C-alpha positions, -999 to 999 in steps of 0.1 A, spaced: -195 -737 219 -235 -737 221 -258 -720 248 -285 -732 267 -317 -737 250 -332 -700 253 -371 -712 244 -369 -741 270 -354 -712 296 -383 -694 292 -404 -724 293 -391 -731 330 -388 -698 342 -427 -697 343 -423 -719 371 -403 -703 394 -409 -669 418 -384 -647 408 -372 -651 368 -354 -619 365 -328 -632 392 -317 -655 362 -328 -635 327 -296 -610 330 -300 -582 305 -299 -555 332 -287 -514 328 -251 -517 325 -241 -554 317 -216 -558 292 -219 -585 272 -187 -591 245 -189 -619 217 -176 -652 229 -159 -663 198 -136 -632 198 -123 -635 230 -95 -657 239 -102 -661 278 -136 -667 291 -141 -660 332 -172 -668 350 -176 -651 383 -199 -668 405 -215 -658 441 -227 -689 452 -258 -673 472 -290 -662 454 -290 -630 431 -305 -605 451 -278 -611 475 -245 -618 454 -258 -586 427 -251 -561 453 -218 -574 465 -183 -548 456 -160 -572 454 -177 -587 424 -186 -552 414 -146 -546 411 -139 -578 398 -161 -577 370 -151 -544 360 -116 -554 361 -116 -580 342 -139 -568 311 -115 -538 305 -92 -560 285 -103 -568 252 -90 -601 256 -106 -614 284 -147 -621 290 -163 -620 324 -197 -630 330 -218 -638 364 -237 -665 377 -257 -672 408 -269 -701 428 -304 -705 418 -330 -707 447 -346 -746 452 -374 -739 426 -350 -732 395 -325 -759 407 -354 -781 403 -362 -774 373 -327 -774 360 -325 -808 371 -355 -820 363 -350 -806 324 -313 -817 323 -301 -781 320 -267 -773 333 -263 -738 354 -255 -714 332 -242 -674 328 -265 -642 329 -248 -628 301 -242 -650 271 -258 -681 289 -231 -698 284 -231 -734 305 -207 -729 332 -184 -758 320 -176 -742 289 -156 -711 309 -121 -714 313 -121 -704 350 -147 -703 375 -142 -674 400 -161 -683 435 -164 -658 458 -166 -669 493 -169 -641 520 -185 -665 542 -180 -698 552 -220 -709 551 -220 -704 514 -194 -736 509 -223 -765 502 -238 -742 479 -206 -738 460 -202 -776 461 -241 -773 446 -227 -747 419 -206 -770 408 -227 -798 409 -254 -780 388 -229 -772 365 -219 -806 359 -182 -798 368 -163 -829 391 -168 -817 426 -131 -827 439 -102 -807 424 -80 -846 418 -108 -853 394 -104 -826 372 -87 -826 341 -78 -804 314 -113 -802 299 -128 -788 326 -128 -754 341 -97 -739 368 -119 -738 396 -104 -705 417 -114 -688 449 -117 -655 470 -131 -639 498 -126 -634 538 -137 -673 549 -101 -680 521 -80 -668 553 -85 -700 560 -86 -723 527 -81 -759 547 -124 -770 546 -124 -762 515 -93 -775 503 -106 -805 484 -128 -787 457 -104 -757 450 -73 -755 424 -66 -722 435 -67 -697 461 -65 -660 458 -53 -652 494 -64 -612 501 -69 -584 478 -76 -595 441 -72 -562 422 -37 -568 410 -31 -603 417 -62 -616 391 -53 -603 359 -17 -619 368 -32 -651 376 -54 -648 339 -24 -635 317 -5 -663 338 -28 -688 327 -34 -678 292 9 -680 287 6 -717 299 -24 -723 282 -2 -716 251 22 -734 261 6 -767 260 7 -769 298 -9 -799 313 -31 -794 347 -5 -802 368 22 -780 359 -5 -754 353 -14 -751 390 26 -756 395 35 -725 378 5 -705 394 17 -714 427 46 -693 423 26 -661 419 21 -642 451 -5 -647 469 -20 -678 449 -20 -712 474 -24 -741 456 -38 -769 482 -27 -796 466 6 -786 463 10 -793 501 8 -822 523 -5 -822 557 5 -844 583 -15 -855 618 -3 -868 651 -24 -888 675 -40 -863 693 -50 -852 656 -37 -815 660 -14 -808 628 23 -816 628 34 -805 595 24 -785 564 47 -793 535 54 -781 497 57 -808 477 86 -795 462 110 -765 465 94 -742 439 61 -740 460 67 -718 489 62 -725 523 41 -699 534 12 -679 512 9 -643 521 -18 -617 513 -16 -596 486 -26 -562 493 -25 -529 469 -9 -500 481 -38 -473 469 -72 -479 465 -71 -482 427 -99 -467 406 -136 -477 418 -161 -491 392 -189 -463 388 -212 -484 361 -223 -508 384 -252 -533 369 -287 -520 382 -307 -552 393 -339 -563 377 -352 -569 409 -350 -558 442 -319 -567 466 -308 -562 498 -286 -531 491 -298 -511 463 -277 -480 464 -244 -468 450 -224 -484 468 -181 -471 472 -159 -483 493 -142 -450 513 -114 -468 530 -102 -500 536 -88 -515 565 -87 -504 602 -66 -492 634 -86 -501 661 -74 -532 667 -103 -552 685 -94 -587 696 -127 -606 684 -124 -588 647 -110 -611 621 -115 -580 592 -98 -558 612 -65 -580 608 -67 -593 576 -77 -563 562 -48 -539 574 -33 -518 566 -55 -486 566 -59 -471 532 -83 -440 521 -100 -427 494 -93 -388 489 -125 -367 492 -122 -352 458 -123 -389 443 -149 -402 463 -176 -372 450 -163 -377 414 -174 -414 423 -207 -405 433 -212 -383 405 -203 -409 377 -223 -437 397 -255 -415 398 -254 -407 362 -245 -446 354 -268 -462 377 -293 -437 386 -293 -447 420 -310 -423 451 -292 -436 480 -252 -439 486 -237 -468 506 -203 -455 521 -188 -483 530 -158 -493 550 -150 -514 585 -154 -477 602 -164 -454 581 -159 -421 610 -129 -434 612 -120 -416 578 -97 -390 587 -117 -363 563 -152 -377 575 -168 -346 583 -155 -329 550 -167 -356 532 -206 -356 545 -202 -311 539 -192 -321 508 -216 -348 496 -244 -328 513 -231 -294 498 -230 -311 459 -259 -337 461 -285 -324 484 -309 -307 460 -309 -345 444 -329 -355 470 -303 -386 475 -294 -402 509 -266 -416 524 -262 -446 544 -230 -452 560 -221 -487 583 -220 -491 621 -202 -461 637 -176 -459 664 -185 -438 694 -153 -426 703 -151 -409 665 -180 -386 668 -183 -355 669 -217 -330 672 -208 -312 637 -208 -349 621 -242 -355 638 -254 -324 623 -239 -334 586 -252 -373 592 -289 -361 601 -287 -337 570 -270 -363 544 -295 -393 555 -332 -376 566 -353 -399 586 -328 -425 590 -316 -444 620 -285 -442 636 -260 -471 649 -237 -473 670 -217 -505 678 -201 -510 716 -199 -545 715 -196 -549 754 -213 -531 779 -193 -540 812 -159 -521 813 -142 -554 821 -151 -566 791 -149 -540 771 -107 -541 781 -106 -575 771 -118 -568 737 -95 -536 735 -124 -512 727 -129 -494 760 -161 -468 762 -163 -448 790 -200 -448 810 -204 -409 800 -190 -408 772 -212 -434 760 -249 -418 775 -234 -386 763 -235 -395 723 -268 -410 726 -278 -382 744 -267 -360 714 -282 -384 691 -319 -378 698 -315 -345 705 -303 -339 673 -336 -355 654 -329 -393 659 -362 -414 670 -344 -446 665 -312 -460 675 -293 -499 671 -270 -511 691 -246 -538 686 -230 -557 712 -216 -594 713 -223 -623 738 -198 -658 742 -165 -638 742 -138 -648 762 -140 -644 801 -177 -632 802 -196 -632 828 -236 -631 831 -231 -599 851 -215 -587 815 -243 -599 797 -268 -583 822 -247 -550 819 -261 -551 783 -296 -551 792 -292 -523 814 -273 -505 785 -299 -511 765 -323 -499 793 -304 -472 797 -304 -456 764 -342 -464 762 -349 -438 791 -325 -413 777 -344 -415 744 -380 -409 759 -366 -386 780 -358 -363 751 -381 -375 724 -406 -392 743 -424 -428 736 -417 -422 700 -380 -437 702 -371 -472 691 -340 -492 703 -326 -520 686 -303 -545 701 -288 -565 677 -268 -594 693 -241 -615 674 -223 -643 692 -186 -645 698 -164 -668 674 -130 -671 676 -119 -662 641 -84 -673 622 -55 -647 625 -69 -631 655 -57 -628 693 -85 -647 706 -81 -673 679 -63 -702 706 -98 -696 725 -132 -722 728 -162 -717 714 -191 -713 740 -215 -744 743 -247 -737 728 -260 -739 763 -242 -715 774 -247 -690 747 -287 -698 753 -288 -693 783 -271 -658 779 -293 -653 750 -325 -662 782 -313 -633 804 -313 -610 777 -347 -620 760 -364 -624 794 -349 -592 805 -365 -569 778 -400 -587 777 -427 -562 774 -401 -530 775 -403 -524 738 -369 -528 729 -363 -548 704 -337 -579 701 -326 -595 671 -299 -625 675 -280 -654 663 -294 -689 670 -264 -709 690 -268 -737 663 -258 -711 635 -224 -704 652 -218 -735 657 -218 -745 621 -197 -713 610 -175 -722 640 -166 -753 623 -160 -741 590 -137 -712 598 -118 -731 624 -113 -762 607 -85 -782 587 -89 -800 556 -104 -830 572 -134 -815 570 -137 -816 532 -154 -846 536 -179 -834 562 -189 -807 539 -193 -827 506 -215 -850 531 -240 -825 544 -241 -811 508 -249 -852 496 -276 -852 524 -291 -819 513 -276 -791 533 -279 -761 513 -284 -722 517 -270 -725 556 -271 -691 563 -304 -691 556 -326 -692 589 -355 -709 577 -333 -742 568 -324 -760 599 -295 -780 584 -279 -787 618 -293 -823 616 -277 -829 587 -244 -815 591 -242 -835 629 -250 -867 606 -223 -860 580 -196 -857 610 -211 -892 623 -206 -906 590 -170 -893 580 -161 -902 615 -143 -866 629 -152 -852 662 -172 -821 657 -165 -808 692 -125 -812 684 -128 -779 659 -152 -758 679 -150 -764 720 -112 -775 721 -89 -747 733 -55 -747 713 -22 -747 724 -2 -717 717 26 -734 701 0 -760 681 4 -757 645 -31 -743 635 -46 -751 603 -39 -715 590 -7 -708 602 7 -712 566 -16 -681 551 4 -649 566 -17 -615 566 13 -599 575 2 -594 608 25 -617 629 17 -649 653 40 -633 680 19 -600 680 -12 -621 681 2 -643 714 12 -609 731 -24 -589 723 -41 -622 736 -15 -620 768 -26 -581 773 -63 -591 769 -61 -617 806 -45 -584 818 -70 -563 805 -46 -541 789 -55 -517 763 -38 -509 727 -43 -474 715 -50 -468 683 -24 -478 656 -27 -442 640 -15 -429 678 7 -454 685 28 -481 664 27 -518 682 52 -537 656 19 -559 645 40 -566 615 23 -555 585 47 -524 578 78 -553 572 56 -578 556 46 -549 529 72 -526 531 77 -522 496 41 -512 492 38 -486 513 33 -456 489 55 -422 487 31 -403 477 16 -377 511 -21 -378 499 -22 -415 505 -27 -427 539 -20 -456 555 -30 -458 591 0 -465 608 28 -436 620 
C-alpha cells in the first residue's frame, strides 16, 4: 500500500490558509506500522480539523480502536475549500493524518455524524477519497462505510450512502463490529454476505436490508426486513457504566474551538424536557464517580499540558456529587492555575455553595443558564417549570457572588407559542439586566441566545410541524426591536438554517437523492453561516421532485409510521404519545429520580443495569 507523495503534499500546503490542519504529527498521536496490522480503520469527522479534533466521541473511539495490536485507527477531516481545490487540481485523494494513506486503502471508514448539516460534507469526503457515494455501487475492493452519532437515530436520509449504522453508544459495539468484520473477511465472505452477518450484531443497522413502502399520500406504510434473519427493529446500544476515559488526548497543532481537557462526568438526563432529542436518546443516566474524575484530570493534565478542564454532560449540575466534585477540583488543582468550564446549568440545581465553588474554579468567567422558555404556560408545555421568584433570586445570587456576565438560552417556535410568550423572553432579559445593574452597575453583560425549535425524532414533540420562516422571523424581529439600545446582546439562528435541519432530521430515505443533488450543485459546510446554500437545496428538491414542505410543515398523525420508528431508543412510542397529551394539558412531570413514569428504558435494558451501588442510574 502506498501513501501519497509527501513532497507533493508539502508543495500544495503552501497554498492553503492553515496547513496545520493537515500535517498530523501532534502530541499523543498514535502511529502504527501499517504492514504489521490486520485491520485499518479511518475515523472521519466531516468538518474541518478545528471543529472535529476536539470532539470527545472521536477521541474515545480513537483510544479504544488503537488499544488492540491488530487494529489501526487513524483520523481524517473535511478539507476546507482551499485544500479541496488543491487536491482536485493535483489529483490527490483525501488522506489520513497519521500515515498519509489514501482513505480508499482503509478497510473501514467510520463517519461521525453528530448533526445533520454534515451530510453533504460526508458525501464530499467520500468523493475526494475516490469512493463511490452510493453503497449499492461499492464492491469488495472498497472500504466498508459505517456511521454513528446523534444524527443516526434517524438514519434514513443517509441510507443510500452508508453500508451500516451503529445506533447508540459505540464503546462496546465498535470492537464487536471490527472482530466480526475480521472473521468474515478471513472467511472470504462477499460484501452482501458480510453486511447480512453484521446486521445481526445488536445496535447495527444495515439499511440496504430493509424495504420501505409508501402510500399515495407519501406516508410510509411498511418497513420490511429483506429476510427472517434481519431484525425488524434495531435497538440502540448502551454501556451499563461509563467506560475508562481516555487521558492521552491528542493536542492539536492549531487553535481549535475547544482547547481543553474534556471529561465526560455524566451521560443521560432525567429531566424530561419534551423538546430535547439528546435527553431521550441518551437515557439512562450514568455518573462517573468523583474519585475517578479526579484521577482522569490528574492523568490528562500530565499527558496534555492543558490549562483548562471541561466537565461535560447534558446537565453537569445534576450530577449527584457536583458540589463534592467542584470542591475537590479546587482543592487539588487551584495551585496549578487550572480553569474549569461547565456546560449550561439548570437553575433548579443551584445552591449558593455551588456558586461559590464555581467562582473559585472558574475565575473571571461568565455564567450560563438555560431557562428555554420565559412564560409559565410555555414552561409547563415543555416540562421545564421555573418559578419567577426562584429565577430572579438565582440571578441575584449570581451577581452577588461576583459574576459580571450572564448568558441565557431560550427557544422560540415551540408548540403553542404566542407572541406574548416571546415577549416574556424579552421581558426576562431586561429584568435580569436590571438586577445585575442594581448589584454590579453598568459593567454587567447580558447575552440572550435564542434557538429555533425543531420537532426532533424520538421526542414527545416529534409529531408537530415546524414554524414557518415567516413565523420565526416575526418572533426574531420582536426580540431584535425590543432589545435595540438596551445593551443586551442577542444571538440567534436564521430560519433557513432551521428549515434545512428540519428537513434532514425528519426525513425518510427519499431525501438521499435530494442530498446528493444538493451536493452536486455545490452545497457543503451547511452549518457555516457564511455559506448560503439554501438556494441550492431548494433547487435540489425541485430537480428530484420531492415536496420539501412534506417534511417540515406537516403535522404527523399519531398512528403514522414515522421514518425512524424501526430504530428504538428504549423509550416507547406509547410513552412519547402520553407525554405529548400531558404537554397539551400543561401537565408537568417530576424529575425521573423522584418518580418513575415507565418510559420503557428499564425494561429495554434490564440486563444492563449494574448491581454495584457505586454506579448510579438515574432511575428509582
